[in-house]
N, C-alpha and C positions, 0 to 999 in steps of 0.2 A: 611437234607439240614442245611448248616452253618446262622452264623447268617447273613454274606454281602449277603449271596446267598438268603436268605429268605427275604432282605430288598429292594434286589432288585426285588422280585419276586413280592412285595407290592405292588412296586413300576409298576407297568405289570398291575396288579389286580385293582388298582384302576384307571388306566388309561381305563383300558375295561372295567369295570364297569360303564363309564361316556358314552359310545355308547350303542344305542340302540340294544336290542338286534339280531335283524334281519342281523345288521351288523357289530357281533362280529364275526373273522374268526378261523379253523379249531387252524392254530397255533398258536393264542392267547389263545384259550382256553385251549391248551396244556401247555401254558407257567403258565396260573389262574390254571389250574388240580394240574403241581407239586406244587403247594404252598398249595391247601385247601388241600389237600391229606394227609398232616403234619400233619390236627387238626381232633379231638377226635369224630368230628362229620364226618367228612368223612371218618374217616376207616372205621366206622357205615355201613355205603352206601356198601362198599366192593369192588371191584375189578372191578368191570362190570364198563369199560371206560365208555362206551358210555350215561351211567345211569350217572355219574359224570360229563359229558359234558353237555349233557344237563340240569344238576338244572345249571351248573353257567352260562350256556346261558343264561336263564333267573334271575339269578340274578339282582338286584339292588342295587343302590347307595343310603345310605341316609344321611344327615350330620346333627347333632346336634349342639347345641350353649351350654355352661355350663349350667350346673342346668337345662336345657330342658328336661321335662319328656319324655320318647320314648314309654312307654306305662303305664298304673295307672293298679292299681288294680280293676278290675272287667268288665276292657273292653273285646272286644270279642279279642278271638286272630286269626286274620287273616292270623298270618306272622310269620315265621322262620326270627330270628334277629341271625347274627354274627356280633361280631366284631373284627374291622380290624384296626381302630387304639383309644386311646384314653381309658378312662374306664368309666363303667356305677355303681351307688350303687346300692342295691336291698332294697328296702323300704315295712315293712310290716306294718303296725296299727301305723306307723310314725315313726317307729326305722329302721335302718341301719342293714342288716342283714348276707348282702353280698356282695361284690363286683366282678365285670365280666371284666378283661382284654381281651386283642388281644389274638384272636386265642378261646375264647370262646363264647357259644354261647347260646339261649333259646328263648323258647316260644316253642317247641315240644309239650311239656304236652294240652297245650289250644288247636294249631292247630290240634292236632291227637283226640282232645276230643271229645267225642261220644255223647252226650247228653250238650245242649245251657250252662245249667250250667259249666260243664266241658270246655267248651270252652273259657270259661272264666281265665285272668290273675289272678292269685292267687298273687302278689307282681306288687309293683312298679318297673320300672327301668328310672333311670334318668342320663342323661350326667352327669360326671364328668370334663370333660375339654372342652372348646372350639374348634370346629371342628371337634366334637367325631365322626368316620367314622363306619356305619354299612352296613352291605349286605342284603340282605329282601329274603326270598321269599317268593310269595304265598303258601296258604292253597294248592291248588290242585298240585302245582308244587313239593311242598314239599312233601307229602306223593305218587307220582310219583317218588322223587329221592329215596326216601327210599325204594321203593317196595312196599308202601303200609306197614298198620300195623303191619300185623306179622313179615315184614323181619323186622323194626325196634325191635318188641321183640326177636328178633331171635339174631339181634348182639348186646344188651344190656345182654343178657344173655353168649355173649363169651366175655362180659366184665368182666375183676377178681371183684369182687364185693368190694374189700377196694377202685376200683375206679370209684363205680356209685355214679351219684351225684344221690342228692335228688330228681330232674325230671325224671331221669332214674327209680327211684325205685317207681315215685309214677304213670310212664304206664305200669309196670307193674303192683302194683294193680288195677289197671282200667283195666287190662285184664283178669286178676286172680276173682276178687273178688265175681263175681260172680257167681262159682264152686262149687260143694255139699263139696270140702276139706276146700276153705277156707269161705265160710258160718259157719261152724262145727268149728272156730277158735273162732266167735264172736266179740272178740278184734281187732280192726285196729293194734294195736300195734304189737300184735303175728302177724297179717297178713303182714304190714312190714317188722318184723325180717325175713319173709318165703321169700317176694321179695328181700330180701340184700341178701339173701344167694344161692339163685335159682342158677343153673348153665346150663349149654347148653351140653347133650347127646346126640350123633351122633351114629342110629346103622346103620348097612349093612341091605338089602333086605334078610328074610330070618333069621336073629340071632335073636336067644330068646331074652329075657329080664326075668334077673333075679329078 
């Protein structure tokens, strides 16, 4: 998608997200789908257009003032966020540790957490610009859209290791940390390195595993 087309599609997305989900029409969802499919998260969802459209249908629009916190470290992660316009700064222990620009997302680790502690945000995200716009998706809709935890893990494993985010690596660790192999590693730094290097390998039925 070219720059001009992406800007036009973003205008459509912002207009559609201001409508109640029940009023969003199939042709509008198709235009939104074209925009979102170019982003990392929706590529991980896969080519299931029905699942992507269902996800987009339930996105809500949230607008934040400059310096307004979106989430605070320790808050329950009940929503997944996608940055539409503006940018966010990520804060940890009072220091800025990163920045999220339009097209990036966060919150998946907390949304997919299996324990109360894992479902808490580990960082604070603050809007850097007046009128920063985010698309939000509830935990239930996020899990449905991603096809569940297993499908999300598979999507991450298909992403080249060098392109995985810290949050994606953390998701892999939460999936594998209780296996015998990972418990034998003892140190979290070794577990993280393994998750960073893991890749997905597909086998046909009846094919031998060397």
